[in-house]
Each structure stands twice: as structure tokens, then as C-alpha cells.
All heavy atoms as a GROMACS GRO file, in nm:
protein
  534
    1MET      N    1   0.078  -0.125  -0.007
    1MET     CA    2   0.009  -0.004  -0.009
    1MET      C    3   0.076   0.123  -0.002
    1MET      O    4   0.052   0.226  -0.054
    1MET     CB    5  -0.090  -0.004   0.129
    1MET     CG    6  -0.208   0.096   0.121
    1MET     SD    7  -0.300   0.075  -0.036
    1MET     CE    8  -0.459   0.113   0.046
    2GLY      N    9   0.201   0.121   0.064
    2GLY     CA   10   0.284   0.234   0.071
    2GLY      C   11   0.345   0.278  -0.068
    2GLY      O   12   0.338   0.397  -0.101
    3GLU      N   13   0.361   0.180  -0.157
    3GLU     CA   14   0.405   0.206  -0.299
    3GLU      C   15   0.303   0.278  -0.372
    3GLU      O   16   0.313   0.385  -0.454
    3GLU     CB   17   0.444   0.083  -0.362
    3GLU     CG   18   0.487   0.094  -0.514
    3GLU     CD   19   0.621   0.163  -0.519
    3GLU    OE1   20   0.694   0.193  -0.411
    3GLU    OE2   21   0.673   0.184  -0.639
    4LEU      N   22   0.169   0.231  -0.349
    4LEU     CA   23   0.053   0.307  -0.419
    4LEU      C   24   0.054   0.444  -0.362
    4LEU      O   25   0.009   0.538  -0.452
    4LEU     CB   26  -0.068   0.223  -0.398
    4LEU     CG   27  -0.088   0.096  -0.472
    4LEU    CD1   28  -0.214   0.028  -0.437
    4LEU    CD2   29  -0.080   0.113  -0.625
    5LYS      N   30   0.069   0.471  -0.242
    5LYS     CA   31   0.046   0.603  -0.182
    5LYS      C   32   0.154   0.686  -0.232
    5LYS      O   33   0.134   0.812  -0.279
    5LYS     CB   34   0.064   0.603  -0.038
    5LYS     CG   35  -0.069   0.546   0.033
    5LYS     CD   36  -0.065   0.548   0.177
    5LYS     CE   37  -0.195   0.499   0.240
    5LYS     NZ   38  -0.201   0.508   0.390
    6ARG      N   39   0.284   0.633  -0.254
    6ARG     CA   40   0.390   0.728  -0.307
    6ARG      C   41   0.356   0.751  -0.451
    6ARG      O   42   0.371   0.872  -0.472
    6ARG     CB   43   0.522   0.637  -0.292
    6ARG     CG   44   0.647   0.726  -0.350
    6ARG     CD   45   0.767   0.625  -0.365
    6ARG     NE   46   0.757   0.539  -0.457
    6ARG     CZ   47   0.771   0.547  -0.598
    6ARG    NH1   48   0.776   0.666  -0.643
    6ARG    NH2   49   0.764   0.459  -0.679
    7LEU      N   50   0.326   0.657  -0.523
    7LEU     CA   51   0.295   0.685  -0.669
    7LEU      C   52   0.181   0.784  -0.686
    7LEU      O   53   0.183   0.876  -0.774
    7LEU     CB   54   0.273   0.551  -0.743
    7LEU     CG   55   0.392   0.466  -0.759
    7LEU    CD1   56   0.349   0.323  -0.807
    7LEU    CD2   57   0.482   0.534  -0.870
    8ASN      N   58   0.079   0.760  -0.601
    8ASN     CA   59  -0.036   0.861  -0.611
    8ASN      C   60   0.013   0.996  -0.574
    8ASN      O   61  -0.034   1.092  -0.653
    8ASN     CB   62  -0.141   0.808  -0.528
    8ASN     CG   63  -0.273   0.891  -0.526
    8ASN    OD1   64  -0.324   0.919  -0.649
    8ASN    ND2   65  -0.330   0.936  -0.417
    9HIS      N   66   0.088   1.011  -0.487
    9HIS     CA   67   0.149   1.147  -0.450
    9HIS      C   68   0.220   1.211  -0.563
    9HIS      O   69   0.216   1.320  -0.600
    9HIS     CB   70   0.236   1.139  -0.317
    9HIS     CG   71   0.296   1.272  -0.272
    9HIS    ND1   72   0.426   1.301  -0.316
    9HIS    CD2   73   0.234   1.381  -0.210
    9HIS    CE1   74   0.439   1.424  -0.278
    9HIS    NE2   75   0.339   1.474  -0.216
   10ASP      N   76   0.308   1.123  -0.617
   10ASP     CA   77   0.397   1.171  -0.723
   10ASP      C   78   0.312   1.221  -0.846
   10ASP      O   79   0.344   1.328  -0.906
   10ASP     CB   80   0.492   1.056  -0.769
   10ASP     CG   81   0.610   1.028  -0.677
   10ASP    OD1   82   0.608   1.104  -0.567
   10ASP    OD2   83   0.671   0.923  -0.687
   11ILE      N   84   0.210   1.132  -0.877
   11ILE     CA   85   0.117   1.179  -0.984
   11ILE      C   86   0.050   1.307  -0.970
   11ILE      O   87   0.043   1.398  -1.045
   11ILE     CB   88   0.024   1.062  -1.017
   11ILE    CG1   89   0.100   0.934  -1.077
   11ILE    CG2   90  -0.094   1.113  -1.116
   11ILE    CD1   91   0.014   0.817  -1.083
   12ARG      N   92  -0.012   1.310  -0.846
   12ARG     CA   93  -0.086   1.439  -0.800
   12ARG      C   94  -0.004   1.554  -0.794
   12ARG      O   95  -0.067   1.676  -0.805
   12ARG     CB   96  -0.149   1.401  -0.663
   12ARG     CG   97  -0.255   1.299  -0.678
   12ARG     CD   98  -0.319   1.268  -0.540
   12ARG     NE   99  -0.379   1.386  -0.488
   12ARG     CZ  100  -0.518   1.402  -0.493
   12ARG    NH1  101  -0.590   1.296  -0.535
   12ARG    NH2  102  -0.578   1.498  -0.426
   13THR      N  103   0.123   1.538  -0.765
   13THR     CA  104   0.216   1.668  -0.744
   13THR      C  105   0.302   1.691  -0.867
   13THR      O  106   0.372   1.780  -0.865
   13THR     CB  107   0.290   1.650  -0.620
   13THR    OG1  108   0.380   1.544  -0.628
   13THR    CG2  109   0.202   1.645  -0.490
   14HIS      N  110   0.282   1.607  -0.970
   14HIS     CA  111   0.363   1.636  -1.093
   14HIS      C  112   0.326   1.748  -1.172
   14HIS      O  113   0.422   1.814  -1.233
   14HIS     CB  114   0.363   1.502  -1.175
   14HIS     CG  115   0.446   1.500  -1.297
   14HIS    ND1  116   0.578   1.497  -1.286
   14HIS    CD2  117   0.417   1.522  -1.433
   14HIS    CE1  118   0.636   1.497  -1.406
   14HIS    NE2  119   0.544   1.511  -1.490
   15GLY      N  120   0.208   1.789  -1.179
   15GLY     CA  121   0.172   1.896  -1.262
   15GLY      C  122   0.117   2.013  -1.177
   15GLY      O  123   0.119   2.006  -1.055
   16HIS      N  124   0.070   2.108  -1.251
   16HIS     CA  125   0.006   2.219  -1.185
   16HIS      C  126  -0.133   2.262  -1.244
   16HIS      O  127  -0.127   2.285  -1.358
   16HIS     CB  128   0.094   2.350  -1.194
   16HIS     CG  129   0.241   2.331  -1.147
   16HIS    ND1  130   0.278   2.324  -1.012
   16HIS    CD2  131   0.355   2.301  -1.220
   16HIS    CE1  132   0.412   2.299  -1.002
   16HIS    NE2  133   0.455   2.287  -1.134
   17ASP      N  134  -0.241   2.224  -1.168
   17ASP     CA  135  -0.365   2.255  -1.223
   17ASP      C  136  -0.391   2.183  -1.349
   17ASP      O  137  -0.456   2.236  -1.441
   17ASP     CB  138  -0.396   2.399  -1.237
   17ASP     CG  139  -0.386   2.487  -1.107
   17ASP    OD1  140  -0.438   2.416  -1.001
   17ASP    OD2  141  -0.347   2.591  -1.105
   18GLY      N  142  -0.354   2.050  -1.350
   18GLY     CA  143  -0.379   1.976  -1.475
   18GLY      C  144  -0.284   1.991  -1.584
   18GLY      O  145  -0.307   1.940  -1.695
   19VAL      N  146  -0.196   2.070  -1.573
   19VAL     CA  147  -0.094   2.110  -1.672
   19VAL      C  148   0.040   2.040  -1.633
   19VAL      O  149   0.094   2.069  -1.521
   19VAL     CB  150  -0.065   2.260  -1.691
   19VAL    CG1  151   0.037   2.274  -1.799
   19VAL    CG2  152  -0.201   2.325  -1.731
   20TYR      N  153   0.095   1.963  -1.722
   20TYR     CA  154   0.216   1.885  -1.689
   20TYR      C  155   0.337   1.925  -1.773
   20TYR      O  156   0.313   1.953  -1.904
   20TYR     CB  157   0.188   1.731  -1.708
   20TYR     CG  158   0.073   1.693  -1.640
   20TYR    CD1  159  -0.050   1.673  -1.683
   20TYR    CD2  160   0.098   1.660  -1.492
   20TYR    CE1  161  -0.160   1.638  -1.600
   20TYR    CE2  162  -0.014   1.618  -1.416
   20TYR     CZ  163  -0.144   1.611  -1.462
   20TYR     OH  164  -0.248   1.569  -1.387
   21ASP      N  165   0.444   1.940  -1.710
   21ASP     CA  166   0.572   1.990  -1.785
   21ASP      C  167   0.618   1.869  -1.871
   21ASP      O  168   0.677   1.900  -1.974
   21ASP     CB  169   0.685   2.032  -1.678
   21ASP     CG  170   0.641   2.151  -1.607
   21ASP    OD1  171   0.557   2.236  -1.667
   21ASP    OD2  172   0.678   2.170  -1.497
   22ASN      N  173   0.604   1.754  -1.827
   22ASN     CA  174   0.643   1.635  -1.900
   22ASN      C  175   0.540   1.527  -1.902
   22ASN      O  176   0.544   1.454  -1.804
   22ASN     CB  177   0.775   1.592  -1.837
   22ASN     CG  178   0.846   1.483  -1.915
   22ASN    OD1  179   0.788   1.405  -1.988
   22ASN    ND2  180   0.975   1.480  -1.913
   23TYR      N  181   0.456   1.525  -1.994
   23TYR     CA  182   0.347   1.438  -1.996
   23TYR      C  183   0.400   1.294  -2.010
   23TYR      O  184   0.322   1.200  -1.958
   23TYR     CB  185   0.248   1.470  -2.115
   23TYR     CG  186   0.125   1.399  -2.114
   23TYR    CD1  187   0.025   1.417  -2.015
   23TYR    CD2  188   0.086   1.303  -2.215
   23TYR    CE1  189  -0.092   1.356  -2.010
   23TYR    CE2  190  -0.036   1.236  -2.213
   23TYR     CZ  191  -0.122   1.257  -2.109
   23TYR     OH  192  -0.235   1.191  -2.105
   24SER      N  193   0.500   1.265  -2.064
   24SER     CA  194   0.547   1.125  -2.091
   24SER      C  195   0.584   1.067  -1.944
   24SER      O  196   0.558   0.948  -1.919
   24SER     CB  197   0.661   1.103  -2.177
   24SER     OG  198   0.772   1.184  -2.150
   25ASP      N  199   0.629   1.152  -1.855
   25ASP     CA  200   0.654   1.110  -1.721
   25ASP      C  201   0.532   1.078  -1.638
   25ASP      O  202   0.533   0.958  -1.572
   25ASP     CB  203   0.724   1.225  -1.632
   25ASP     CG  204   0.873   1.235  -1.668
   25ASP    OD1  205   0.922   1.146  -1.735
   25ASP    OD2  206   0.942   1.331  -1.616
   26LEU      N  207   0.423   1.144  -1.661
   26LEU     CA  208   0.290   1.122  -1.605
   26LEU      C  209   0.240   0.994  -1.661
   26LEU      O  210   0.191   0.915  -1.579
   26LEU     CB  211   0.208   1.228  -1.641
   26LEU     CG  212   0.054   1.211  -1.587
   26LEU    CD1  213   0.040   1.224  -1.439
   26LEU    CD2  214  -0.044   1.319  -1.651
   27ILE      N  215   0.239   0.961  -1.796
   27ILE     CA  216   0.210   0.832  -1.847
   27ILE      C  217   0.286   0.716  -1.776
   27ILE      O  218   0.225   0.616  -1.738
   27ILE     CB  219   0.231   0.836  -2.003
   27ILE    CG1  220   0.128   0.934  -2.059
   27ILE    CG2  221   0.202   0.699  -2.049
   27ILE    CD1  222   0.159   0.953  -2.204
   28SER      N  223   0.416   0.738  -1.763
   28SER     CA  224   0.495   0.627  -1.703
   28SER      C  225   0.469   0.617  -1.555
   28SER      O  226   0.447   0.494  -1.518
   28SER     CB  227   0.639   0.661  -1.712
   28SER     OG  228   0.689   0.677  -1.849
   29MET      N  229   0.433   0.719  -1.472
   29MET     CA  230   0.387   0.709  -1.346
   29MET      C  231   0.264   0.637  -1.326
   29MET      O  232   0.237   0.546  -1.239
   29MET     CB  233   0.387   0.835  -1.259
   29MET     CG  234   0.539   0.892  -1.235
   29MET     SD  235   0.524   1.041  -1.138
   29MET     CE  236   0.477   1.168  -1.260
   30ASN      N  237   0.162   0.675  -1.418
   30ASN     CA  238   0.039   0.619  -1.415
   30ASN      C  239   0.038   0.463  -1.446
   30ASN      O  240  -0.023   0.378  -1.377
   30ASN     CB  241  -0.048   0.688  -1.520
   30ASN     CG  242  -0.199   0.641  -1.510
   30ASN    OD1  243  -0.255   0.635  -1.401
   30ASN    ND2  244  -0.247   0.582  -1.618
   31ALA      N  245   0.122   0.429  -1.552
   31ALA     CA  246   0.138   0.282  -1.582
   31ALA      C  247   0.194   0.206  -1.462
   31ALA      O  248   0.162   0.098  -1.432
   31ALA     CB  249   0.239   0.271  -1.706
   32GLU      N  250   0.300   0.263  -1.396
   32GLU     CA  251   0.361   0.201  -1.289
   32GLU      C  252   0.264   0.182  -1.168
   32GLU      O  253   0.255   0.083  -1.101
   32GLU     CB  254   0.479   0.282  -1.232
   32GLU     CG  255   0.564   0.211  -1.128
   32GLU     CD  256   0.683   0.298  -1.080
   32GLU    OE1  257   0.710   0.404  -1.146
   32GLU    OE2  258   0.740   0.263  -0.978
   33PHE      N  259   0.174   0.282  -1.137
   33PHE     CA  260   0.074   0.270  -1.044
   33PHE      C  261  -0.020   0.155  -1.078
   33PHE      O  262  -0.047   0.081  -0.977
   33PHE     CB  263  -0.009   0.406  -1.040
   33PHE     CG  264  -0.122   0.410  -0.946
   33PHE    CD1  265  -0.108   0.452  -0.808
   33PHE    CD2  266  -0.248   0.375  -0.981
   33PHE    CE1  267  -0.206   0.452  -0.726
   33PHE    CE2  268  -0.357   0.378  -0.894
   33PHE     CZ  269  -0.340   0.412  -0.768
   34HIS      N  270  -0.069   0.150  -1.185
   34HIS     CA  271  -0.160   0.034  -1.228
   34HIS      C  272  -0.084  -0.094  -1.219
   34HIS      O  273  -0.153  -0.195  -1.200
   34HIS     CB  274  -0.232   0.072  -1.370
   34HIS     CG  275  -0.334   0.177  -1.335
   34HIS    ND1  276  -0.298   0.314  -1.359
   34HIS    CD2  277  -0.471   0.178  -1.302
   34HIS    CE1  278  -0.416   0.394  -1.335
   34HIS    NE2  279  -0.511   0.304  -1.301
   35LYS      N  280   0.033  -0.101  -1.266
   35LYS     CA  281   0.109  -0.222  -1.259
   35LYS      C  282   0.124  -0.273  -1.116
   35LYS      O  283   0.107  -0.393  -1.098
   35LYS     CB  284   0.250  -0.199  -1.315
   35LYS     CG  285   0.341  -0.325  -1.312
   35LYS     CD  286   0.292  -0.422  -1.416
   35LYS     CE  287   0.382  -0.544  -1.426
   35LYS     NZ  288   0.332  -0.647  -1.511
   36VAL      N  289   0.143  -0.195  -1.019
   36VAL     CA  290   0.133  -0.231  -0.874
   36VAL      C  291   0.008  -0.303  -0.842
   36VAL      O  292  -0.006  -0.405  -0.766
   36VAL     CB  293   0.168  -0.117  -0.783
   36VAL    CG1  294   0.154  -0.169  -0.640
   36VAL    CG2  295   0.318  -0.069  -0.796
   37ILE      N  296  -0.101  -0.242  -0.895
   37ILE     CA  297  -0.235  -0.283  -0.851
   37ILE      C  298  -0.252  -0.434  -0.930
   37ILE      O  299  -0.306  -0.518  -0.867
   37ILE     CB  300  -0.352  -0.202  -0.902
   37ILE    CG1  301  -0.348  -0.071  -0.828
   37ILE    CG2  302  -0.484  -0.260  -0.898
   37ILE    CD1  303  -0.435   0.042  -0.869
   38VAL      N  304  -0.222  -0.442  -1.051
   38VAL     CA  305  -0.216  -0.559  -1.132
   38VAL      C  306  -0.145  -0.684  -1.065
   38VAL      O  307  -0.188  -0.789  -1.049
   38VAL     CB  308  -0.177  -0.547  -1.274
   38VAL    CG1  309  -0.166  -0.674  -1.348
   38VAL    CG2  310  -0.286  -0.461  -1.353
   39ASN      N  311  -0.025  -0.639  -1.018
   39ASN     CA  312   0.059  -0.735  -0.954
   39ASN      C  313  -0.004  -0.790  -0.816
   39ASN      O  314   0.014  -0.900  -0.796
   39ASN     CB  315   0.202  -0.690  -0.932
   39ASN     CG  316   0.291  -0.675  -1.050
   39ASN    OD1  317   0.256  -0.754  -1.136
   39ASN    ND2  318   0.383  -0.588  -1.047
   40ALA      N  319  -0.075  -0.698  -0.754
   40ALA     CA  320  -0.123  -0.738  -0.627
   40ALA      C  321  -0.233  -0.829  -0.642
   40ALA      O  322  -0.271  -0.913  -0.535
   40ALA     CB  323  -0.177  -0.603  -0.556
   41ALA      N  324  -0.302  -0.843  -0.762
   41ALA     CA  325  -0.424  -0.929  -0.782
   41ALA      C  326  -0.362  -1.067  -0.792
   41ALA      O  327  -0.439  -1.166  -0.749
   41ALA     CB  328  -0.477  -0.895  -0.913
   42GLY      N  329  -0.235  -1.079  -0.814
   42GLY     CA  330  -0.178  -1.219  -0.811
   42GLY      C  331  -0.227  -1.306  -0.934
   42GLY      O  332  -0.217  -1.440  -0.912
   43ASN      N  333  -0.275  -1.253  -1.032
   43ASN     CA  334  -0.335  -1.327  -1.145
   43ASN      C  335  -0.235  -1.316  -1.266
   43ASN      O  336  -0.224  -1.202  -1.322
   43ASN     CB  337  -0.473  -1.273  -1.185
   43ASN     CG  338  -0.546  -1.347  -1.282
   43ASN    OD1  339  -0.485  -1.380  -1.380
   43ASN    ND2  340  -0.683  -1.379  -1.262
   44SER      N  341  -0.167  -1.423  -1.310
   44SER     CA  342  -0.070  -1.413  -1.413
   44SER      C  343  -0.127  -1.378  -1.541
   44SER      O  344  -0.072  -1.322  -1.619
   44SER     CB  345   0.007  -1.555  -1.414
   44SER     OG  346  -0.091  -1.654  -1.445
   45LEU      N  347  -0.267  -1.420  -1.585
   45LEU     CA  348  -0.328  -1.386  -1.696
   45LEU      C  349  -0.347  -1.234  -1.713
   45LEU      O  350  -0.306  -1.171  -1.815
   45LEU     CB  351  -0.466  -1.449  -1.716
   45LEU     CG  352  -0.544  -1.410  -1.835
   45LEU    CD1  353  -0.463  -1.456  -1.962
   45LEU    CD2  354  -0.678  -1.489  -1.830
   46ILE      N  355  -0.392  -1.174  -1.602
   46ILE     CA  356  -0.413  -1.030  -1.599
   46ILE      C  357  -0.286  -0.958  -1.615
   46ILE      O  358  -0.264  -0.854  -1.680
   46ILE     CB  359  -0.486  -0.986  -1.464
   46ILE    CG1  360  -0.633  -1.038  -1.486
   46ILE    CG2  361  -0.501  -0.829  -1.465
   46ILE    CD1  362  -0.721  -1.018  -1.345
   47ASN      N  363  -0.184  -1.010  -1.538
   47ASN     CA  364  -0.052  -0.955  -1.543
   47ASN      C  365   0.006  -0.959  -1.678
   47ASN      O  366   0.066  -0.865  -1.733
   47ASN     CB  367   0.041  -1.033  -1.446
   47ASN     CG  368   0.174  -0.960  -1.428
   47ASN    OD1  369   0.196  -0.837  -1.466
   47ASN    ND2  370   0.272  -1.031  -1.368
   48ASP      N  371  -0.019  -1.066  -1.745
   48ASP     CA  372   0.042  -1.082  -1.901
   48ASP      C  373  -0.027  -0.975  -1.970
   48ASP      O  374   0.032  -0.926  -2.066
   48ASP     CB  375   0.023  -1.221  -1.944
   48ASP     CG  376   0.113  -1.323  -1.877
   48ASP    OD1  377   0.211  -1.285  -1.794
   48ASP    OD2  378   0.092  -1.450  -1.883
   49MET      N  379  -0.159  -0.972  -1.968
   49MET     CA  380  -0.231  -0.877  -2.048
   49MET      C  381  -0.193  -0.753  -2.028
   49MET      O  382  -0.174  -0.664  -2.122
   49MET     CB  383  -0.383  -0.900  -2.009
   49MET     CG  384  -0.446  -1.038  -2.067
   49MET     SD  385  -0.610  -1.078  -2.018
   49MET     CE  386  -0.696  -0.939  -2.111
   50TYR      N  387  -0.180  -0.706  -1.901
   50TYR     CA  388  -0.138  -0.563  -1.868
   50TYR      C  389   0.006  -0.531  -1.922
   50TYR      O  390   0.024  -0.431  -1.984
   50TYR     CB  391  -0.137  -0.544  -1.724
   50TYR     CG  392  -0.115  -0.382  -1.691
   50TYR    CD1  393  -0.217  -0.295  -1.706
   50TYR    CD2  394   0.014  -0.352  -1.661
   50TYR    CE1  395  -0.191  -0.161  -1.687
   50TYR    CE2  396   0.042  -0.209  -1.644
   50TYR     CZ  397  -0.062  -0.125  -1.644
   50TYR     OH  398  -0.034   0.018  -1.615
   51THR      N  399   0.095  -0.627  -1.903
   51THR     CA  400   0.227  -0.620  -1.959
   51THR      C  401   0.239  -0.598  -2.115
   51THR      O  402   0.318  -0.530  -2.169
   51THR     CB  403   0.308  -0.733  -1.919
   51THR    OG1  404   0.314  -0.740  -1.772
   51THR    CG2  405   0.467  -0.722  -1.960
   52ALA      N  406   0.138  -0.666  -2.181
   52ALA     CA  407   0.128  -0.653  -2.321
   52ALA      C  408   0.080  -0.526  -2.382
   52ALA      O  409   0.093  -0.486  -2.506
   52ALA     CB  410   0.037  -0.775  -2.377
   53LEU      N  411   0.023  -0.436  -2.306
   53LEU     CA  412  -0.027  -0.309  -2.348
   53LEU      C  413   0.084  -0.224  -2.381
   53LEU      O  414   0.194  -0.231  -2.331
   53LEU     CB  415  -0.094  -0.242  -2.219
   53LEU     CG  416  -0.226  -0.297  -2.176
   53LEU    CD1  417  -0.294  -0.220  -2.054
   53LEU    CD2  418  -0.342  -0.295  -2.294
   54ASP      N  419   0.064  -0.139  -2.486
   54ASP     CA  420   0.166  -0.060  -2.548
   54ASP      C  421   0.132   0.087  -2.521
   54ASP      O  422   0.027   0.133  -2.570
   54ASP     CB  423   0.174  -0.088  -2.703
   54ASP     CG  424   0.290  -0.003  -2.757
   54ASP    OD1  425   0.373   0.051  -2.685
   54ASP    OD2  426   0.293  -0.002  -2.877
   55PHE      N  427   0.206   0.157  -2.441
   55PHE     CA  428   0.186   0.290  -2.407
   55PHE      C  429   0.266   0.390  -2.515
   55PHE      O  430   0.260   0.504  -2.501
   55PHE     CB  431   0.230   0.323  -2.271
   55PHE     CG  432   0.136   0.263  -2.166
   55PHE    CD1  433   0.184   0.154  -2.100
   55PHE    CD2  434   0.007   0.305  -2.149
   55PHE    CE1  435   0.096   0.079  -2.004
   55PHE    CE2  436  -0.072   0.240  -2.052
   55PHE     CZ  437  -0.020   0.132  -1.992
   56GLY      N  438   0.332   0.325  -2.604
   56GLY     CA  439   0.411   0.390  -2.700
   56GLY      C  440   0.343   0.504  -2.773
   56GLY      O  441   0.385   0.616  -2.787
   57PRO      N  442   0.205   0.476  -2.830
   57PRO     CA  443   0.143   0.574  -2.893
   57PRO      C  444   0.114   0.706  -2.810
   57PRO      O  445   0.120   0.815  -2.850
   57PRO     CB  446  -0.004   0.512  -2.933
   57PRO     CG  447   0.034   0.372  -2.958
   57PRO     CD  448   0.135   0.343  -2.838
   58GLN      N  449   0.082   0.677  -2.694
   58GLN     CA  450   0.050   0.796  -2.599
   58GLN      C  451   0.186   0.877  -2.583
   58GLN      O  452   0.176   1.001  -2.584
   58GLN     CB  453   0.016   0.745  -2.455
   58GLN     CG  454  -0.124   0.677  -2.459
   58GLN     CD  455  -0.165   0.620  -2.330
   58GLN    OE1  456  -0.097   0.660  -2.221
   58GLN    NE2  457  -0.265   0.547  -2.330
   59LEU      N  458   0.284   0.803  -2.570
   59LEU     CA  459   0.415   0.884  -2.549
   59LEU      C  460   0.454   0.954  -2.677
   59LEU      O  461   0.503   1.060  -2.677
   59LEU     CB  462   0.532   0.790  -2.512
   59LEU     CG  463   0.526   0.722  -2.378
   59LEU    CD1  464   0.627   0.623  -2.350
   59LEU    CD2  465   0.536   0.821  -2.268
   60PHE      N  466   0.428   0.894  -2.795
   60PHE     CA  467   0.461   0.955  -2.926
   60PHE      C  468   0.380   1.082  -2.943
   60PHE      O  469   0.437   1.181  -2.969
   60PHE     CB  470   0.437   0.858  -3.044
   60PHE     CG  471   0.439   0.918  -3.164
   60PHE    CD1  472   0.576   0.931  -3.229
   60PHE    CD2  473   0.340   0.949  -3.246
   60PHE    CE1  474   0.591   1.002  -3.347
   60PHE    CE2  475   0.344   1.020  -3.362
   60PHE     CZ  476   0.473   1.036  -3.425
   61ILE      N  477   0.257   1.080  -2.910
   61ILE     CA  478   0.166   1.189  -2.923
   61ILE      C  479   0.223   1.298  -2.827
   61ILE      O  480   0.209   1.419  -2.870
   61ILE     CB  481   0.009   1.157  -2.902
   61ILE    CG1  482  -0.028   1.066  -3.012
   61ILE    CG2  483  -0.061   1.275  -2.881
   61ILE    CD1  484  -0.166   0.993  -2.993
   62SER      N  485   0.238   1.265  -2.705
   62SER     CA  486   0.281   1.370  -2.607
   62SER      C  487   0.414   1.436  -2.662
   62SER      O  488   0.439   1.564  -2.644
   62SER     CB  489   0.308   1.312  -2.460
   62SER     OG  490   0.412   1.231  -2.447
   63ARG      N  491   0.503   1.364  -2.720
   63ARG     CA  492   0.630   1.423  -2.757
   63ARG      C  493   0.606   1.506  -2.890
   63ARG      O  494   0.673   1.612  -2.903
   63ARG     CB  495   0.738   1.309  -2.788
   63ARG     CG  496   0.779   1.241  -2.672
   63ARG     CD  497   0.888   1.146  -2.698
   63ARG     NE  498   0.940   1.080  -2.577
   63ARG     CZ  499   0.931   0.956  -2.552
   63ARG    NH1  500   0.890   0.871  -2.647
   63ARG    NH2  501   0.976   0.912  -2.427
   64ARG      N  502   0.516   1.450  -2.973
   64ARG     CA  503   0.485   1.525  -3.095
   64ARG      C  504   0.420   1.660  -3.072
   64ARG      O  505   0.445   1.759  -3.139
   64ARG     CB  506   0.389   1.434  -3.182
   64ARG     CG  507   0.385   1.484  -3.329
   64ARG     CD  508   0.317   1.374  -3.397
   64ARG     NE  509   0.274   1.430  -3.521
   64ARG     CZ  510   0.173   1.401  -3.587
   64ARG    NH1  511   0.099   1.297  -3.543
   64ARG    NH2  512   0.133   1.450  -3.702
   65THR      N  513   0.342   1.669  -2.965
   65THR     CA  514   0.271   1.796  -2.938
   65THR      C  515   0.354   1.876  -2.836
   65THR      O  516   0.310   1.998  -2.796
   65THR     CB  517   0.140   1.771  -2.867
   65THR    OG1  518   0.158   1.698  -2.738
   65THR    CG2  519   0.043   1.686  -2.952
   66GLY      N  520   0.483   1.838  -2.798
   66GLY     CA  521   0.562   1.911  -2.718
   66GLY      C  522   0.538   1.911  -2.576
   66GLY      O  523   0.580   1.987  -2.495
   67SER      N  524   0.444   1.815  -2.539
   67SER     CA  525   0.424   1.803  -2.392
   67SER      C  526   0.526   1.728  -2.318
   67SER      O  527   0.521   1.695  -2.199
   67SER     CB  528   0.287   1.718  -2.376
   67SER     OG  529   0.185   1.787  -2.428
   68ALA      N  530   0.624   1.651  -2.390
   68ALA     CA  531   0.715   1.562  -2.332
   68ALA      C  532   0.848   1.628  -2.306
   68ALA      O  533   0.879   1.740  -2.359
   68ALA     CB  534   0.748   1.445  -2.406
   0.00000   0.00000   0.00000
């Protein structure tokens, strides 16, 4: 639970009023937060499915628009 609290705090304090200096960092922190939840479920199928998700397009778009 401590890891989730830390990640939640990092996500909430990363930007200012919903504006983020580095959106790709936010995407990475959000993915890490959810990975902790998925791992806590202890279900290898869900873990494999989550691991297979590709956040690349989100990162590409954020870099392309200058948000990264």
C-alpha cells in the first residue's frame, strides 16, 4: 500500500492545475501505479495482459505535441 500512496502522491504533485511539464513522465507514473495494482491481484493472466499493453502511442503523441 505504501508504494501506491507514493505513486499517487507523485502523480498528483507532478503537474500544476492539470498542466504537466512532462506528460510522458505522467504516463509512465500512471502505468507504474496500475502495474502495482495488477501485480497485487496475483493473477498471471491479468499480469500478462497488462504487460502486453503498449503505451508507445501515448508517448509519441505527447512528444509530438511538445508535452514531453
